[in-house]
Every structure is written in C-alpha cells, then in structure tokens.
TIFIGU-13559 format. One record per residue (C-alpha): residue number from 1; y, z, x; residue in one letter. Coordinates in Angstrom, 2 decimals, always signed. Each point is the difference from the previous one (the first is absolute). Layout:
pos; yy; zz; xx; code
NUM; Y; Z; X; a;
...
REM end
This chain:
pos; yy; zz; xx; code
1; +0.00; +0.00; +0.00; x;
2; +3.39; -0.95; +1.37; x;
3; +2.65; +2.68; -0.13; x;
4; +3.48; -0.09; +1.42; x;
5; +0.90; +2.72; +2.49; x;
6; +3.68; +0.47; +0.69; x;
7; +0.51; +0.07; +3.77; x;
8; +3.04; +2.25; -0.51; x;
9; -0.94; +2.33; -2.86; x;
10; +2.67; +2.28; -1.37; x;
11; -0.55; +3.72; -0.26; x;
12; +0.12; +1.40; -3.51; x;
13; +3.11; +1.98; -0.85; x;
14; +1.36; +2.05; -2.86; x;
15; -2.43; +0.22; -2.94; x;
16; -2.31; -2.57; +1.57; x;
17; -1.12; +2.58; +2.55; x;
18; -1.92; +1.75; -2.79; x;
19; -1.45; -3.30; -1.17; x;
20; -1.33; -0.74; +3.49; x;
21; -1.50; +3.49; +0.35; x;
22; -2.17; -0.56; -3.07; x;
23; -2.47; -2.38; +1.64; x;
24; -1.47; +2.46; +2.53; x;
25; -0.51; +2.52; -2.82; x;
26; -1.94; -2.33; -2.32; x;
27; -1.48; -2.63; +2.33; x;
28; -3.51; +1.51; +0.14; x;
29; -0.26; -0.34; -3.80; x;
30; +1.02; -3.68; -0.08; x;
31; -1.82; -3.25; +0.53; x;
32; +1.39; -2.84; +2.12; x;
33; +1.86; -1.40; -3.04; x;
34; +2.04; +3.15; -0.58; x;
35; -2.01; +1.14; -3.02; x;
36; -0.61; +3.74; -0.11; x;
37; -3.74; +0.05; -0.57; x;
38; -1.05; +3.54; +0.96; x;
39; +0.68; +3.20; -1.89; x;
40; +2.66; +2.13; +1.60; x;
41; +2.31; +2.90; -0.72; x;
42; +3.16; -1.95; +0.88; x;
43; +0.37; -2.29; -3.01; x;
44; -1.64; -1.49; -3.05; x;
45; +1.70; -3.29; +0.88; x;
46; -2.13; -3.09; +0.71; x;
47; +2.39; -1.85; +2.30; x;
48; +1.25; +0.82; +3.49; x;
49; +3.38; -1.57; -0.72; x;
50; +0.60; +2.08; -3.11; x;
51; -1.16; +3.17; +1.76; x;
52; +2.46; -0.73; +2.82; x;
53; +2.82; -0.28; -2.53; x;
54; -1.13; +3.25; -1.65; x;
55; +0.27; +1.72; +3.37; x;
56; +3.45; -1.48; +0.59; x;
57; +1.20; +1.13; -3.43; x;
58; -1.45; +3.47; +0.47; x;
59; +1.63; +0.54; +3.38; x;
60; +3.35; -1.79; -0.26; x;
61; +2.98; +0.65; -2.22; x;
62; +1.58; -3.37; +0.80; x;
63; +2.04; -1.45; -2.84; x;
64; -1.32; -3.42; +1.06; x;
65; -3.29; +0.95; -1.65; x;
66; +1.52; +0.55; -3.44; x;
67; -1.72; -2.92; -1.69; x;
68; -3.35; +0.91; +1.53; x;
69; +0.41; +3.57; -1.25; x;
70; +0.68; -1.28; -3.52; x;
71; -3.09; -2.18; +0.12; x;
72; -2.11; +2.90; +1.27; x;
73; +1.29; +2.27; -2.78; x;
74; -1.10; -2.45; -2.71; x;
75; -3.33; -0.88; +1.58; x;
76; +0.86; -3.41; +1.42; x;
77; +0.32; +0.69; +3.73; x;
78; -3.05; -2.16; +0.67; x;
79; +1.53; -2.94; -1.88; x;
80; +3.35; +0.49; +1.72; x;
81; -1.52; +0.19; +3.48; x;
82; -2.68; -2.68; -0.25; x;
83; +1.83; -2.50; -2.23; x;
84; +3.77; +0.49; +0.13; x;
85; -0.01; +0.90; +3.70; x;
86; -2.81; -2.42; +0.80; x;
87; -0.67; -0.58; +3.67; x;
88; -2.61; -2.43; +1.23; x;
89; -1.44; +2.61; +2.40; x;
90; -1.26; +1.78; -3.12; x;
91; -1.48; -3.08; -1.67; x;
92; -3.55; +1.41; -0.27; x;
93; +1.32; +3.16; -1.70; x;
94; +2.18; -2.11; -2.31; x;
95; -2.93; -2.25; -0.89; x;
96; -2.25; +2.96; -0.82; x;
97; +2.77; +1.62; -2.05; x;
98; +0.84; -3.06; -2.10; x;
99; -3.68; -0.78; -0.56; x;
100; -0.67; +3.49; -1.36; x;
101; +3.24; +0.91; -1.79; x;
102; +0.94; -2.92; -2.25; x;
103; +1.08; +2.14; -2.96; x;
104; +2.08; +2.37; +2.12; x;
105; +1.74; -2.91; +1.73; x;
106; +0.78; -1.67; -3.31; x;
107; +1.43; +3.30; -1.23; x;
108; +2.08; +0.28; +3.20; x;
109; +1.47; -3.46; -0.49; x;
110; +0.53; +0.39; -3.75; x;
111; +1.59; +3.46; +0.16; x;
112; +1.60; +0.21; +3.43; x;
113; +0.73; -3.43; +1.44; x;
114; +0.82; -2.04; -3.14; x;
115; +1.77; +2.81; -1.88; x;
116; +2.70; +0.36; +2.65; x;
REM end
C-alpha cells in the first residue's frame, strides 16, 4: 500500500497535542485499518479517529472545537469526524462507518446538515 510520508512533518500544537496522544493509548486495541476491534476500558467507540477526537475534546477547552462539542453532545461526533471532517488517511474507518450506519448518516444529513 502506498502512503505519503511528509519529509518535514509538523509537530502537533494546541488541542492537537491531545489528539496525537490518543494513538499510543488505544493502538493495541485497533487493527491496521484504525478500527477498534478489542474490548478495552478506554472507550466504547469503534473508530480510532473518533476516539482521538474524544480525547482532544476531553482534554482541551479550545473554542475552536465548539462545533465538535455540539456534535458530541447530540450523538453525532462520529458523523462529524468521519464525514464532515473527512480525511483520506481515515478512508477505511469512513468506509466501515458508512457501510454500517446508513440510518444514522441520513438522520445527520436531514437534521444537521440540511436544516442549517
């Protein structure tokens, strides 16, 4: 599998520090696609990307995360992270999510995205 590696990666800053610290905590419970496949005491979440956002929200009070906090409060953090904030590095998680959550995604679009 081809994957781009930035020769000059940036160090995470601000709230993204907490996001980056999530991987070492949950990695042993994930498969190579970023799906959380083993029982753990850290989260009930199924996706590494969403867990990383949960950790960022829990540990940062940044106002930049306001929309994510709203989505978390109404049960749509997964939709927000995997669809609205889609990143191709998380494609396998996105694909699993959309394959298994059709009704929730339709609800997200009908009640959150379209109703704005």
